[in-house]
HTML snippet that shows the backbone in 3Dmol.js (N, CA, C, O; Angstrom):
<script src="https://3Dmol.org/build/3Dmol-min.js"></script>
<div id="view" style="width:600px;height:400px;position:relative"></div>
<script>
const pdb = `
ATOM      1  N   MET A   1       8.065 -24.399 -38.864  1.00  0.00           N
ATOM      2  CA  MET A   1       9.362 -24.036 -38.295  1.00  0.00           C
ATOM      3  C   MET A   1       9.399 -22.557 -37.939  1.00  0.00           C
ATOM      4  O   MET A   1       9.914 -22.186 -36.884  1.00  0.00           O
ATOM      5  N   ASN A   2       8.857 -21.705 -38.813  1.00  0.00           N
ATOM      6  CA  ASN A   2       8.845 -20.274 -38.524  1.00  0.00           C
ATOM      7  C   ASN A   2       8.026 -19.959 -37.283  1.00  0.00           C
ATOM      8  O   ASN A   2       8.379 -19.089 -36.488  1.00  0.00           O
ATOM      9  N   ARG A   3       6.928 -20.682 -37.136  1.00  0.00           N
ATOM     10  CA  ARG A   3       6.081 -20.457 -35.956  1.00  0.00           C
ATOM     11  C   ARG A   3       6.835 -20.849 -34.685  1.00  0.00           C
ATOM     12  O   ARG A   3       6.741 -20.157 -33.672  1.00  0.00           O
ATOM     13  N   PHE A   4       7.574 -21.941 -34.732  1.00  0.00           N
ATOM     14  CA  PHE A   4       8.365 -22.385 -33.587  1.00  0.00           C
ATOM     15  C   PHE A   4       9.409 -21.325 -33.214  1.00  0.00           C
ATOM     16  O   PHE A   4       9.570 -21.007 -32.035  1.00  0.00           O
ATOM     17  N   LEU A   5      10.109 -20.783 -34.194  1.00  0.00           N
ATOM     18  CA  LEU A   5      11.109 -19.748 -33.928  1.00  0.00           C
ATOM     19  C   LEU A   5      10.465 -18.488 -33.351  1.00  0.00           C
ATOM     20  O   LEU A   5      11.038 -17.837 -32.478  1.00  0.00           O
ATOM     21  N   LEU A   6       9.289 -18.154 -33.836  1.00  0.00           N
ATOM     22  CA  LEU A   6       8.580 -16.986 -33.321  1.00  0.00           C
ATOM     23  C   LEU A   6       8.197 -17.193 -31.862  1.00  0.00           C
ATOM     24  O   LEU A   6       8.324 -16.274 -31.052  1.00  0.00           O
ATOM     25  N   ILE A   7       7.736 -18.373 -31.525  1.00  0.00           N
ATOM     26  CA  ILE A   7       7.371 -18.675 -30.130  1.00  0.00           C
ATOM     27  C   ILE A   7       8.604 -18.636 -29.240  1.00  0.00           C
ATOM     28  O   ILE A   7       8.557 -18.085 -28.140  1.00  0.00           O
ATOM     29  N   VAL A   8       9.702 -19.214 -29.702  1.00  0.00           N
ATOM     30  CA  VAL A   8      10.950 -19.205 -28.921  1.00  0.00           C
ATOM     31  C   VAL A   8      11.431 -17.770 -28.708  1.00  0.00           C
ATOM     32  O   VAL A   8      11.831 -17.410 -27.601  1.00  0.00           O
ATOM     33  N   ALA A   9      11.394 -16.960 -29.746  1.00  0.00           N
ATOM     34  CA  ALA A   9      11.812 -15.557 -29.619  1.00  0.00           C
ATOM     35  C   ALA A   9      10.904 -14.813 -28.658  1.00  0.00           C
ATOM     36  O   ALA A   9      11.373 -14.006 -27.855  1.00  0.00           O
ATOM     37  N   PHE A  10       9.615 -15.077 -28.734  1.00  0.00           N
ATOM     38  CA  PHE A  10       8.648 -14.439 -27.840  1.00  0.00           C
ATOM     39  C   PHE A  10       8.943 -14.804 -26.387  1.00  0.00           C
ATOM     40  O   PHE A  10       8.930 -13.933 -25.518  1.00  0.00           O
ATOM     41  N   LEU A  11       9.206 -16.073 -26.115  1.00  0.00           N
ATOM     42  CA  LEU A  11       9.513 -16.516 -24.756  1.00  0.00           C
ATOM     43  C   LEU A  11      10.839 -15.954 -24.255  1.00  0.00           C
ATOM     44  O   LEU A  11      10.982 -15.664 -23.067  1.00  0.00           O
ATOM     45  N   MET A  12      11.799 -15.802 -25.146  1.00  0.00           N
ATOM     46  CA  MET A  12      13.093 -15.235 -24.750  1.00  0.00           C
ATOM     47  C   MET A  12      12.952 -13.783 -24.333  1.00  0.00           C
ATOM     48  O   MET A  12      13.628 -13.334 -23.406  1.00  0.00           O
ATOM     49  N   VAL A  13      12.086 -13.049 -25.003  1.00  0.00           N
ATOM     50  CA  VAL A  13      11.860 -11.646 -24.639  1.00  0.00           C
ATOM     51  C   VAL A  13      11.333 -11.561 -23.217  1.00  0.00           C
ATOM     52  O   VAL A  13      11.786 -10.718 -22.443  1.00  0.00           O
ATOM     53  N   PHE A  14      10.392 -12.410 -22.863  1.00  0.00           N
ATOM     54  CA  PHE A  14       9.847 -12.389 -21.512  1.00  0.00           C
ATOM     55  C   PHE A  14      10.851 -12.887 -20.486  1.00  0.00           C
ATOM     56  O   PHE A  14      10.857 -12.405 -19.353  1.00  0.00           O
ATOM     57  N   ALA A  15      11.691 -13.832 -20.850  1.00  0.00           N
ATOM     58  CA  ALA A  15      12.712 -14.330 -19.929  1.00  0.00           C
ATOM     59  C   ALA A  15      13.731 -13.241 -19.625  1.00  0.00           C
ATOM     60  O   ALA A  15      14.135 -13.075 -18.474  1.00  0.00           O
ATOM     61  N   VAL A  16      14.141 -12.512 -20.626  1.00  0.00           N
ATOM     62  CA  VAL A  16      15.103 -11.425 -20.421  1.00  0.00           C
ATOM     63  C   VAL A  16      14.471 -10.307 -19.611  1.00  0.00           C
ATOM     64  O   VAL A  16      15.123  -9.719 -18.748  1.00  0.00           O
ATOM     65  N   ASP A  17      13.214 -10.011 -19.880  1.00  0.00           N
ATOM     66  CA  ASP A  17      12.519  -8.956 -19.159  1.00  0.00           C
ATOM     67  C   ASP A  17      12.375  -9.292 -17.678  1.00  0.00           C
ATOM     68  O   ASP A  17      12.450  -8.398 -16.835  1.00  0.00           O
ATOM     69  N   SER A  18      12.170 -10.561 -17.353  1.00  0.00           N
ATOM     70  CA  SER A  18      11.990 -10.944 -15.953  1.00  0.00           C
ATOM     71  C   SER A  18      13.306 -10.873 -15.179  1.00  0.00           C
ATOM     72  O   SER A  18      13.287 -10.832 -13.949  1.00  0.00           O
ATOM     73  N   LEU A  19      14.437 -10.858 -15.865  1.00  0.00           N
ATOM     74  CA  LEU A  19      15.736 -10.776 -15.202  1.00  0.00           C
ATOM     75  C   LEU A  19      16.252  -9.338 -15.108  1.00  0.00           C
ATOM     76  O   LEU A  19      17.343  -9.102 -14.591  1.00  0.00           O
ATOM     77  N   ALA A  20      15.485  -8.399 -15.597  1.00  0.00           N
ATOM     78  CA  ALA A  20      15.929  -7.009 -15.611  1.00  0.00           C
ATOM     79  C   ALA A  20      16.008  -6.465 -14.189  1.00  0.00           C
ATOM     80  O   ALA A  20      15.223  -6.838 -13.317  1.00  0.00           O
ATOM     81  N   VAL A  21      16.960  -5.587 -13.980  1.00  0.00           N
ATOM     82  CA  VAL A  21      17.124  -4.925 -12.693  1.00  0.00           C
ATOM     83  C   VAL A  21      16.518  -3.534 -12.802  1.00  0.00           C
ATOM     84  O   VAL A  21      16.820  -2.781 -13.728  1.00  0.00           O
ATOM     85  N   HIS A  22      15.671  -3.209 -11.859  1.00  0.00           N
ATOM     86  CA  HIS A  22      15.015  -1.914 -11.870  1.00  0.00           C
ATOM     87  C   HIS A  22      15.697  -0.984 -10.874  1.00  0.00           C
ATOM     88  O   HIS A  22      16.093  -1.396  -9.784  1.00  0.00           O
ATOM     89  N   VAL A  23      15.822   0.249 -11.263  1.00  0.00           N
ATOM     90  CA  VAL A  23      16.449   1.248 -10.412  1.00  0.00           C
ATOM     91  C   VAL A  23      15.454   2.376 -10.200  1.00  0.00           C
ATOM     92  O   VAL A  23      14.869   2.894 -11.151  1.00  0.00           O
ATOM     93  N   ALA A  24      15.272   2.743  -8.957  1.00  0.00           N
ATOM     94  CA  ALA A  24      14.391   3.860  -8.633  1.00  0.00           C
ATOM     95  C   ALA A  24      15.247   5.066  -8.272  1.00  0.00           C
ATOM     96  O   ALA A  24      16.283   4.933  -7.621  1.00  0.00           O
ATOM     97  N   VAL A  25      14.815   6.215  -8.690  1.00  0.00           N
ATOM     98  CA  VAL A  25      15.531   7.446  -8.385  1.00  0.00           C
ATOM     99  C   VAL A  25      14.641   8.271  -7.473  1.00  0.00           C
ATOM    100  O   VAL A  25      13.496   8.578  -7.804  1.00  0.00           O
ATOM    101  N   LEU A  26      15.181   8.615  -6.338  1.00  0.00           N
ATOM    102  CA  LEU A  26      14.444   9.407  -5.368  1.00  0.00           C
ATOM    103  C   LEU A  26      15.118  10.766  -5.267  1.00  0.00           C
ATOM    104  O   LEU A  26      16.262  10.874  -4.825  1.00  0.00           O
ATOM    105  N   GLU A  27      14.410  11.780  -5.673  1.00  0.00           N
ATOM    106  CA  GLU A  27      14.963  13.119  -5.617  1.00  0.00           C
ATOM    107  C   GLU A  27      14.663  13.716  -4.252  1.00  0.00           C
ATOM    108  O   GLU A  27      13.510  13.785  -3.827  1.00  0.00           O
ATOM    109  N   THR A  28      15.701  14.137  -3.585  1.00  0.00           N
ATOM    110  CA  THR A  28      15.521  14.783  -2.287  1.00  0.00           C
ATOM    111  C   THR A  28      15.869  16.249  -2.434  1.00  0.00           C
ATOM    112  O   THR A  28      16.819  16.613  -3.127  1.00  0.00           O
ATOM    113  N   GLY A  29      15.123  17.046  -1.805  1.00  0.00           N
ATOM    114  CA  GLY A  29      15.374  18.474  -1.879  1.00  0.00           C
ATOM    115  C   GLY A  29      14.804  19.179  -0.670  1.00  0.00           C
ATOM    116  O   GLY A  29      13.875  18.694  -0.024  1.00  0.00           O
ATOM    117  N   ALA A  30      15.362  20.303  -0.381  1.00  0.00           N
ATOM    118  CA  ALA A  30      14.893  21.105   0.751  1.00  0.00           C
ATOM    119  C   ALA A  30      15.247  22.554   0.477  1.00  0.00           C
ATOM    120  O   ALA A  30      16.096  22.864  -0.359  1.00  0.00           O
ATOM    121  N   ASP A  31      14.591  23.410   1.186  1.00  0.00           N
ATOM    122  CA  ASP A  31      14.937  24.817   1.023  1.00  0.00           C
ATOM    123  C   ASP A  31      16.285  25.095   1.675  1.00  0.00           C
ATOM    124  O   ASP A  31      16.778  24.287   2.462  1.00  0.00           O
ATOM    125  N   GLU A  32      16.865  26.209   1.356  1.00  0.00           N
ATOM    126  CA  GLU A  32      18.222  26.536   1.822  1.00  0.00           C
ATOM    127  C   GLU A  32      18.289  26.673   3.341  1.00  0.00           C
ATOM    128  O   GLU A  32      19.337  26.404   3.929  1.00  0.00           O
ATOM    129  N   SER A  33      17.214  27.078   3.982  1.00  0.00           N
ATOM    130  CA  SER A  33      17.259  27.248   5.442  1.00  0.00           C
ATOM    131  C   SER A  33      17.355  25.904   6.158  1.00  0.00           C
ATOM    132  O   SER A  33      17.806  25.855   7.303  1.00  0.00           O
ATOM    133  N   ALA A  34      16.944  24.816   5.517  1.00  0.00           N
ATOM    134  CA  ALA A  34      17.029  23.500   6.153  1.00  0.00           C
ATOM    135  C   ALA A  34      18.477  23.081   6.333  1.00  0.00           C
ATOM    136  O   ALA A  34      18.802  22.374   7.287  1.00  0.00           O
ATOM    137  N   LYS A  35      19.347  23.503   5.436  1.00  0.00           N
ATOM    138  CA  LYS A  35      20.766  23.148   5.569  1.00  0.00           C
ATOM    139  C   LYS A  35      21.366  23.739   6.844  1.00  0.00           C
ATOM    140  O   LYS A  35      22.289  23.167   7.424  1.00  0.00           O
ATOM    141  N   ASP A  36      20.846  24.867   7.272  1.00  0.00           N
ATOM    142  CA  ASP A  36      21.361  25.490   8.490  1.00  0.00           C
ATOM    143  C   ASP A  36      20.853  24.779   9.746  1.00  0.00           C
ATOM    144  O   ASP A  36      21.515  24.804  10.783  1.00  0.00           O
ATOM    145  N   ARG A  37      19.693  24.152   9.657  1.00  0.00           N
ATOM    146  CA  ARG A  37      19.089  23.518  10.832  1.00  0.00           C
ATOM    147  C   ARG A  37      19.474  22.055  10.991  1.00  0.00           C
ATOM    148  O   ARG A  37      19.400  21.523  12.099  1.00  0.00           O
ATOM    149  N   VAL A  38      19.883  21.391   9.918  1.00  0.00           N
ATOM    150  CA  VAL A  38      20.235  19.972   9.970  1.00  0.00           C
ATOM    151  C   VAL A  38      21.727  19.852   9.730  1.00  0.00           C
ATOM    152  O   VAL A  38      22.263  20.387   8.760  1.00  0.00           O
ATOM    153  N   SER A  39      22.391  19.135  10.636  1.00  0.00           N
ATOM    154  CA  SER A  39      23.847  19.022  10.525  1.00  0.00           C
ATOM    155  C   SER A  39      24.255  18.208   9.306  1.00  0.00           C
ATOM    156  O   SER A  39      23.473  17.421   8.773  1.00  0.00           O
ATOM    157  N   PHE A  40      25.480  18.412   8.882  1.00  0.00           N
ATOM    158  CA  PHE A  40      26.011  17.688   7.730  1.00  0.00           C
ATOM    159  C   PHE A  40      26.012  16.186   7.980  1.00  0.00           C
ATOM    160  O   PHE A  40      25.666  15.408   7.091  1.00  0.00           O
ATOM    161  N   SER A  41      26.399  15.775   9.180  1.00  0.00           N
ATOM    162  CA  SER A  41      26.448  14.334   9.484  1.00  0.00           C
ATOM    163  C   SER A  41      25.049  13.719   9.455  1.00  0.00           C
ATOM    164  O   SER A  41      24.896  12.569   9.043  1.00  0.00           O
ATOM    165  N   ASP A  42      24.027  14.461   9.885  1.00  0.00           N
ATOM    166  CA  ASP A  42      22.652  13.949   9.810  1.00  0.00           C
ATOM    167  C   ASP A  42      22.192  13.827   8.363  1.00  0.00           C
ATOM    168  O   ASP A  42      21.525  12.854   8.008  1.00  0.00           O
ATOM    169  N   ARG A  43      22.535  14.791   7.530  1.00  0.00           N
ATOM    170  CA  ARG A  43      22.185  14.719   6.106  1.00  0.00           C
ATOM    171  C   ARG A  43      22.903  13.562   5.435  1.00  0.00           C
ATOM    172  O   ARG A  43      22.329  12.867   4.597  1.00  0.00           O
ATOM    173  N   GLN A  44      24.152  13.359   5.804  1.00  0.00           N
ATOM    174  CA  GLN A  44      24.933  12.268   5.237  1.00  0.00           C
ATOM    175  C   GLN A  44      24.346  10.916   5.662  1.00  0.00           C
ATOM    176  O   GLN A  44      24.276   9.988   4.857  1.00  0.00           O
ATOM    177  N   TYR A  45      23.930  10.811   6.918  1.00  0.00           N
ATOM    178  CA  TYR A  45      23.311   9.577   7.402  1.00  0.00           C
ATOM    179  C   TYR A  45      22.022   9.285   6.635  1.00  0.00           C
ATOM    180  O   TYR A  45      21.794   8.151   6.213  1.00  0.00           O
ATOM    181  N   LEU A  46      21.183  10.301   6.452  1.00  0.00           N
ATOM    182  CA  LEU A  46      19.935  10.108   5.717  1.00  0.00           C
ATOM    183  C   LEU A  46      20.214   9.682   4.277  1.00  0.00           C
ATOM    184  O   LEU A  46      19.522   8.816   3.743  1.00  0.00           O
ATOM    185  N   THR A  47      21.206  10.274   3.658  1.00  0.00           N
ATOM    186  CA  THR A  47      21.578   9.889   2.301  1.00  0.00           C
ATOM    187  C   THR A  47      21.993   8.421   2.248  1.00  0.00           C
ATOM    188  O   THR A  47      21.594   7.698   1.335  1.00  0.00           O
ATOM    189  N   ASN A  48      22.780   7.980   3.207  1.00  0.00           N
ATOM    190  CA  ASN A  48      23.217   6.580   3.225  1.00  0.00           C
ATOM    191  C   ASN A  48      22.046   5.632   3.448  1.00  0.00           C
ATOM    192  O   ASN A  48      21.996   4.561   2.842  1.00  0.00           O
ATOM    193  N   VAL A  49      21.105   6.010   4.305  1.00  0.00           N
ATOM    194  CA  VAL A  49      19.929   5.162   4.546  1.00  0.00           C
ATOM    195  C   VAL A  49      19.095   5.067   3.279  1.00  0.00           C
ATOM    196  O   VAL A  49      18.612   3.986   2.942  1.00  0.00           O
ATOM    197  N   LEU A  50      18.919   6.163   2.577  1.00  0.00           N
ATOM    198  CA  LEU A  50      18.140   6.141   1.340  1.00  0.00           C
ATOM    199  C   LEU A  50      18.812   5.303   0.260  1.00  0.00           C
ATOM    200  O   LEU A  50      18.128   4.665  -0.541  1.00  0.00           O
ATOM    201  N   ARG A  51      20.128   5.296   0.227  1.00  0.00           N
ATOM    202  CA  ARG A  51      20.855   4.496  -0.768  1.00  0.00           C
ATOM    203  C   ARG A  51      20.702   3.015  -0.524  1.00  0.00           C
ATOM    204  O   ARG A  51      20.735   2.229  -1.470  1.00  0.00           O
ATOM    205  N   GLU A  52      20.533   2.612   0.727  1.00  0.00           N
ATOM    206  CA  GLU A  52      20.413   1.192   1.065  1.00  0.00           C
ATOM    207  C   GLU A  52      19.092   0.621   0.606  1.00  0.00           C
ATOM    208  O   GLU A  52      18.999  -0.593   0.426  1.00  0.00           O
ATOM    209  N   ARG A  53      18.098   1.402   0.413  1.00  0.00           N
ATOM    210  CA  ARG A  53      16.752   0.906   0.068  1.00  0.00           C
ATOM    211  C   ARG A  53      16.646   0.532  -1.360  1.00  0.00           C
ATOM    212  O   ARG A  53      15.584   0.099  -1.807  1.00  0.00           O
TER     213      ARG A  53
END
`;
const viewer = $3Dmol.createViewer("view");
viewer.addModel(pdb, "pdb");
viewer.setStyle({}, {cartoon: {color: "spectrum"}});
viewer.zoomTo();
viewer.render();
</script>
């Protein structure tokens, strides 16, 4: 009986792990002079595109 419970617990761990949601974090950065060359709306658009991925 103990072996059966151990196997069930082991399988449950893998079942829960397969349902996990993974989140990736992408750090974006640029030097200060880039802010002067790229408009705010273009930066905002790029941010929205990156969020969709």
